[in-house]
N, CA and C atoms as an extended XYZ file, in Angstrom:
246
Properties=species:S:1:pos:R:3:atomname:S:1:resname:S:1:resid:I:1 pbc="F F F"
N         0.863       -1.183        0.007 N   UNK     1
C         0.004       -0.006        0.006 CA  UNK     1
C         0.912        1.260        0.010 C   UNK     1
N         0.640        2.158       -0.876 N   UNK     2
C         1.460        3.367       -0.929 CA  UNK     2
C         0.990        4.393        0.087 C   UNK     2
N         1.814        5.438        0.277 N   UNK     3
C         1.527        6.448        1.322 CA  UNK     3
C         0.201        7.152        1.072 C   UNK     3
N        -0.137        7.492       -0.152 N   UNK     4
C        -1.372        8.219       -0.436 CA  UNK     4
C        -2.590        7.343       -0.028 C   UNK     4
N        -2.521        6.042       -0.331 N   UNK     5
C        -3.654        5.209        0.015 CA  UNK     5
C        -3.725        4.897        1.498 C   UNK     5
N        -2.580        5.018        2.202 N   UNK     6
C        -2.572        4.792        3.633 CA  UNK     6
C        -3.446        5.816        4.339 C   UNK     6
N        -3.324        7.047        3.925 N   UNK     7
C        -4.170        8.121        4.505 CA  UNK     7
C        -5.627        7.862        4.225 C   UNK     7
N        -5.947        7.521        3.002 N   UNK     8
C        -7.341        7.227        2.622 CA  UNK     8
C        -7.857        6.070        3.419 C   UNK     8
N        -7.035        5.048        3.579 N   UNK     9
C        -7.431        3.890        4.356 CA  UNK     9
C        -7.803        4.285        5.784 C   UNK     9
N        -6.908        4.989        6.442 N   UNK    10
C        -7.154        5.394        7.838 CA  UNK    10
C        -8.408        6.224        7.995 C   UNK    10
N        -8.638        7.129        7.078 N   UNK    11
C        -9.846        7.999        7.147 CA  UNK    11
C       -11.118        7.146        6.990 C   UNK    11
N       -11.091        6.282        6.013 N   UNK    12
C       -12.300        5.459        5.762 CA  UNK    12
C       -12.482        4.412        6.853 C   UNK    12
N       -11.436        3.826        7.299 N   UNK    13
C       -11.519        2.780        8.334 CA  UNK    13
C       -12.068        3.363        9.640 C   UNK    13
N       -11.705        4.595        9.952 N   UNK    14
C       -12.215        5.254       11.155 CA  UNK    14
C       -13.724        5.466       11.097 C   UNK    14
N       -14.273        5.533        9.922 N   UNK    15
C       -15.709        5.768        9.702 CA  UNK    15
C       -16.495        4.465        9.545 C   UNK    15
N       -15.790        3.340        9.593 N   UNK    16
C       -16.463        2.058        9.350 CA  UNK    16
C       -17.534        1.805       10.377 C   UNK    16
N       -18.718        1.341        9.950 N   UNK    17
C       -19.835        1.136       10.887 CA  UNK    17
C       -19.523        0.123       11.985 C   UNK    17
N       -19.677        0.530       13.231 N   UNK    18
C       -19.406       -0.328       14.361 CA  UNK    18
C       -20.295       -1.581       14.353 C   UNK    18
N       -21.531       -1.447       13.874 N   UNK    19
C       -22.416       -2.619       13.800 CA  UNK    19
C       -21.804       -3.731       12.931 C   UNK    19
N       -21.195       -3.335       11.867 N   UNK    20
C       -20.546       -4.297       10.951 CA  UNK    20
C       -19.320       -4.965       11.650 C   UNK    20
N       -18.599       -4.177       12.403 N   UNK    21
C       -17.418       -4.696       13.101 CA  UNK    21
C       -17.842       -5.657       14.213 C   UNK    21
N       -18.950       -5.332       14.888 N   UNK    22
C       -19.441       -6.180       15.993 CA  UNK    22
C       -19.758       -7.603       15.461 C   UNK    22
N       -20.253       -7.694       14.218 N   UNK    23
C       -20.541       -8.995       13.666 CA  UNK    23
C       -19.303       -9.861       13.511 C   UNK    23
N       -18.139       -9.234       13.527 N   UNK    24
C       -16.861       -9.956       13.309 CA  UNK    24
C       -15.959       -9.894       14.548 C   UNK    24
N       -16.556       -9.671       15.682 N   UNK    25
C       -15.804       -9.634       16.959 CA  UNK    25
C       -15.021      -10.909       17.158 C   UNK    25
N       -13.736      -10.768       17.457 N   UNK    26
C       -12.875      -11.931       17.681 CA  UNK    26
C       -12.330      -12.556       16.394 C   UNK    26
N       -12.612      -11.983       15.268 N   UNK    27
C       -12.154      -12.549       13.988 CA  UNK    27
C       -11.071      -11.690       13.352 C   UNK    27
N       -10.368      -12.267       12.412 N   UNK    28
C        -9.458      -11.530       11.518 CA  UNK    28
C       -10.269      -11.025       10.346 C   UNK    28
N       -10.011       -9.780        9.957 N   UNK    29
C       -10.739       -9.145        8.868 CA  UNK    29
C        -9.752       -8.643        7.828 C   UNK    29
N       -10.084       -8.833        6.569 N   UNK    30
C        -9.309       -8.254        5.466 CA  UNK    30
C       -10.115       -7.094        4.878 C   UNK    30
N        -9.593       -5.881        5.009 N   UNK    31
C       -10.264       -4.697        4.496 CA  UNK    31
C        -9.695       -4.369        3.089 C   UNK    31
N       -10.544       -3.773        2.300 N   UNK    32
C       -10.061       -3.268        0.965 CA  UNK    32
C        -8.980       -2.229        1.203 C   UNK    32
N        -8.119       -1.971        0.221 N   UNK    33
C        -7.053       -1.014        0.400 CA  UNK    33
C        -7.504        0.398        0.761 C   UNK    33
N        -8.722        0.758        0.373 N   UNK    34
C        -9.234        2.109        0.718 CA  UNK    34
C        -9.987        2.113        2.022 C   UNK    34
N       -10.147        0.955        2.704 N   UNK    35
C       -10.817        0.875        3.993 CA  UNK    35
C       -12.325        0.995        3.952 C   UNK    35
N       -12.937        0.927        2.782 N   UNK    36
C       -14.368        1.140        2.684 CA  UNK    36
C       -15.208       -0.145        2.727 C   UNK    36
N       -14.524       -1.307        2.578 N   UNK    37
C       -15.328       -2.532        2.613 CA  UNK    37
C       -14.497       -3.667        3.200 C   UNK    37
N       -15.240       -4.680        3.683 N   UNK    38
C       -14.606       -5.863        4.188 CA  UNK    38
C       -14.592       -6.877        3.042 C   UNK    38
N       -13.402       -7.372        2.775 N   UNK    39
C       -13.213       -8.362        1.702 CA  UNK    39
C       -13.569       -9.760        2.204 C   UNK    39
N       -13.111      -10.079        3.424 N   UNK    40
C       -13.349      -11.408        4.031 CA  UNK    40
C       -13.085      -11.286        5.527 C   UNK    40
N       -13.597      -12.307        6.274 N   UNK    41
C       -13.297      -12.417        7.682 CA  UNK    41
C       -13.293      -13.874        8.070 C   UNK    41
N       -12.446      -14.178        9.059 N   UNK    42
C       -12.306      -15.623        9.470 CA  UNK    42
C       -11.706      -15.654       10.872 C   UNK    42
N       -11.775      -16.860       11.466 N   UNK    43
C       -11.258      -17.039       12.832 CA  UNK    43
C        -9.747      -16.995       12.900 C   UNK    43
N        -9.069      -17.338       11.783 N   UNK    44
C        -7.584      -17.294       11.802 CA  UNK    44
C        -7.072      -16.761       10.465 C   UNK    44
N        -5.800      -16.371       10.465 N   UNK    45
C        -5.233      -15.728        9.278 CA  UNK    45
C        -5.125      -16.691        8.083 C   UNK    45
N        -4.855      -17.943        8.337 N   UNK    46
C        -4.774      -18.915        7.246 CA  UNK    46
C        -6.123      -19.017        6.499 C   UNK    46
N        -7.166      -19.178        7.241 N   UNK    47
C        -8.524      -19.257        6.663 CA  UNK    47
C        -8.878      -17.979        5.966 C   UNK    47
N        -8.478      -16.846        6.563 N   UNK    48
C        -8.742      -15.547        5.968 CA  UNK    48
C        -8.025      -15.416        4.615 C   UNK    48
N        -6.811      -15.847        4.514 N   UNK    49
C        -6.045      -15.759        3.248 CA  UNK    49
C        -6.763      -16.595        2.183 C   UNK    49
N        -7.272      -17.777        2.541 N   UNK    50
C        -7.968      -18.616        1.592 CA  UNK    50
C        -9.247      -17.883        1.119 C   UNK    50
N        -9.958      -17.231        2.010 N   UNK    51
C       -11.176      -16.528        1.601 CA  UNK    51
C       -10.865      -15.313        0.713 C   UNK    51
N        -9.758      -14.635        0.988 N   UNK    52
C        -9.379      -13.495        0.168 CA  UNK    52
C        -9.070      -13.970       -1.233 C   UNK    52
N        -8.281      -15.037       -1.342 N   UNK    53
C        -7.970      -15.581       -2.647 CA  UNK    53
C        -9.242      -16.023       -3.402 C   UNK    53
N       -10.151      -16.661       -2.676 N   UNK    54
C       -11.411      -17.114       -3.305 CA  UNK    54
C       -12.256      -15.932       -3.781 C   UNK    54
N       -12.103      -14.792       -3.190 N   UNK    55
C       -12.851      -13.605       -3.606 CA  UNK    55
C       -12.234      -12.899       -4.797 C   UNK    55
N       -11.124      -13.485       -5.306 N   UNK    56
C       -10.420      -12.912       -6.454 CA  UNK    56
C        -9.665      -11.622       -6.134 C   UNK    56
N        -9.498      -11.360       -4.837 N   UNK    57
C        -8.705      -10.179       -4.413 CA  UNK    57
C        -7.229      -10.592       -4.294 C   UNK    57
N        -6.347       -9.640       -4.425 N   UNK    58
C        -4.908       -9.876       -4.254 CA  UNK    58
C        -4.606       -9.875       -2.766 C   UNK    58
N        -4.098      -10.948       -2.250 N   UNK    59
C        -3.783      -11.056       -0.814 CA  UNK    59
C        -2.811       -9.958       -0.383 C   UNK    59
N        -1.942       -9.549       -1.292 N   UNK    60
C        -0.938       -8.467       -0.980 CA  UNK    60
C        -1.559       -7.103       -0.982 C   UNK    60
N        -2.840       -6.975       -1.367 N   UNK    61
C        -3.454       -5.680       -1.478 CA  UNK    61
C        -4.645       -5.464       -0.577 C   UNK    61
N        -4.649       -6.172        0.573 N   UNK    62
C        -5.663       -5.979        1.592 CA  UNK    62
C        -4.963       -5.608        2.907 C   UNK    62
N        -5.743       -5.077        3.810 N   UNK    63
C        -5.217       -4.693        5.133 CA  UNK    63
C        -5.864       -5.620        6.146 C   UNK    63
N        -5.031       -6.335        6.928 N   UNK    64
C        -5.528       -7.270        7.908 CA  UNK    64
C        -5.644       -6.633        9.275 C   UNK    64
N        -6.697       -6.982        9.978 N   UNK    65
C        -6.883       -6.446       11.330 CA  UNK    65
C        -7.664       -7.479       12.149 C   UNK    65
N        -7.245       -7.658       13.401 N   UNK    66
C        -7.984       -8.532       14.315 CA  UNK    66
C        -8.978       -7.615       15.042 C   UNK    66
N       -10.273       -7.994       14.977 N   UNK    67
C       -11.321       -7.154       15.566 CA  UNK    67
C       -11.628       -7.660       16.971 C   UNK    67
N       -11.535       -6.760       17.909 N   UNK    68
C       -11.896       -7.016       19.289 CA  UNK    68
C       -12.705       -5.859       19.837 C   UNK    68
N       -13.981       -6.140       20.023 N   UNK    69
C       -14.894       -5.112       20.551 CA  UNK    69
C       -14.834       -5.218       22.082 C   UNK    69
N       -14.392       -4.143       22.692 N   UNK    70
C       -14.325       -4.186       24.172 CA  UNK    70
C       -15.637       -4.005       24.815 C   UNK    70
N       -15.811       -4.698       25.953 N   UNK    71
C       -17.045       -4.583       26.713 CA  UNK    71
C       -17.059       -3.201       27.390 C   UNK    71
N       -18.236       -2.635       27.452 N   UNK    72
C       -18.395       -1.360       28.104 CA  UNK    72
C       -18.739       -1.512       29.593 C   UNK    72
N       -18.930       -2.760       30.025 N   UNK    73
C       -19.271       -3.019       31.407 CA  UNK    73
C       -18.043       -2.972       32.297 C   UNK    73
N       -18.195       -2.385       33.470 N   UNK    74
C       -17.105       -2.386       34.473 CA  UNK    74
C       -17.673       -3.107       35.686 C   UNK    74
N       -17.047       -4.233       36.000 N   UNK    75
C       -17.509       -5.047       37.112 CA  UNK    75
C       -16.572       -4.879       38.282 C   UNK    75
N       -16.963       -4.084       39.248 N   UNK    76
C       -16.206       -3.887       40.459 CA  UNK    76
C       -17.057       -4.342       41.616 C   UNK    76
N       -16.454       -5.106       42.511 N   UNK    77
C       -17.166       -5.516       43.722 CA  UNK    77
C       -16.419       -4.961       44.888 C   UNK    77
N       -16.943       -5.228       46.089 N   UNK    78
C       -16.325       -4.702       47.307 CA  UNK    78
C       -14.928       -5.246       47.510 C   UNK    78
N       -14.637       -6.465       47.044 N   UNK    79
C       -13.325       -7.052       47.214 CA  UNK    79
C       -12.257       -6.209       46.507 C   UNK    79
N       -12.596       -5.674       45.360 N   UNK    80
C       -11.627       -4.888       44.605 CA  UNK    80
C       -11.328       -3.545       45.296 C   UNK    80
N       -12.237       -3.082       46.148 N   UNK    81
C       -12.095       -1.778       46.761 CA  UNK    81
C       -11.418       -1.836       48.133 C   UNK    81
N       -11.219       -3.022       48.676 N   UNK    82
C       -10.618       -3.122       50.012 CA  UNK    82
C        -9.107       -3.174       49.963 C   UNK    82
């Protein structure tokens, strides 16, 4: 990915819908070079690479990211405060 497309990727990826990412929580995701779409997602990188190839995309031209949606709950009990 060249420098110009890196900026575009970051801008678009930052706007990616959280609802779509939640569907892939705990998975590896291959994003298009411009960050506007998900090419494939899978539990591990090997399976992800197979899916990217099957989609006719160039494996060298996607951006991989492991998606982890953090819980918003904070569980504190009295034991933690003593």
